N, C-alpha and C positions, 0 to 999 in steps of 0.2 A: 388168573393172576393171583398170586399169593400176597404180594405187597407192592406198593408203589412209593417211591421216594423222590422228592423234589430237591434239586441241587442247583448250583450255578457254575458256569465256566467263564473264566476271564481270558480275554484276548486283547492285549494292550489296554486301552481304556474302555473297551466294550465288554458288557456283561450279558451272557446268554443264560436262560433258564434251561435246565436239563431234567428230563423225567426218566427215572430208572425203574423198570418193572421187573419183578422177580417171580418166578414160578417154579415150584418144586414138584417133581414127578418121579416115579420109579422108572428104571431103565438105565441105559448107558449114559455116563456123564457127557454133557454137551452144553455149549453156550453160543449165543448169537449176538452179533452187533448189528443194529439196524439204524438207518437214518444217516449214514455217512456218505457224503457225496464223492470223496476223493479215493481213488484206488489205493494210494499209498497208505491211507488210514485204514482201509479195509484189510490190507495185508498185515496190519498190526495184530490181528487175531492169531495168525500163524506164529508170530514172534512171541506172543504172550503164552501160547500153548506149549511151545518148546522150552520156555523158561520154567 
């Protein structure tokens, strides 16, 4: 792990803490989203990649 960032996510009146971890390595570019329970949210990786 190269770096770790703490942030927050707001949903209505609820606030959730979010931890973002970054790692840099040689090779083909790639990225992963972990900790998402909903399939629709996991599919967002494909939408972001095509954008």
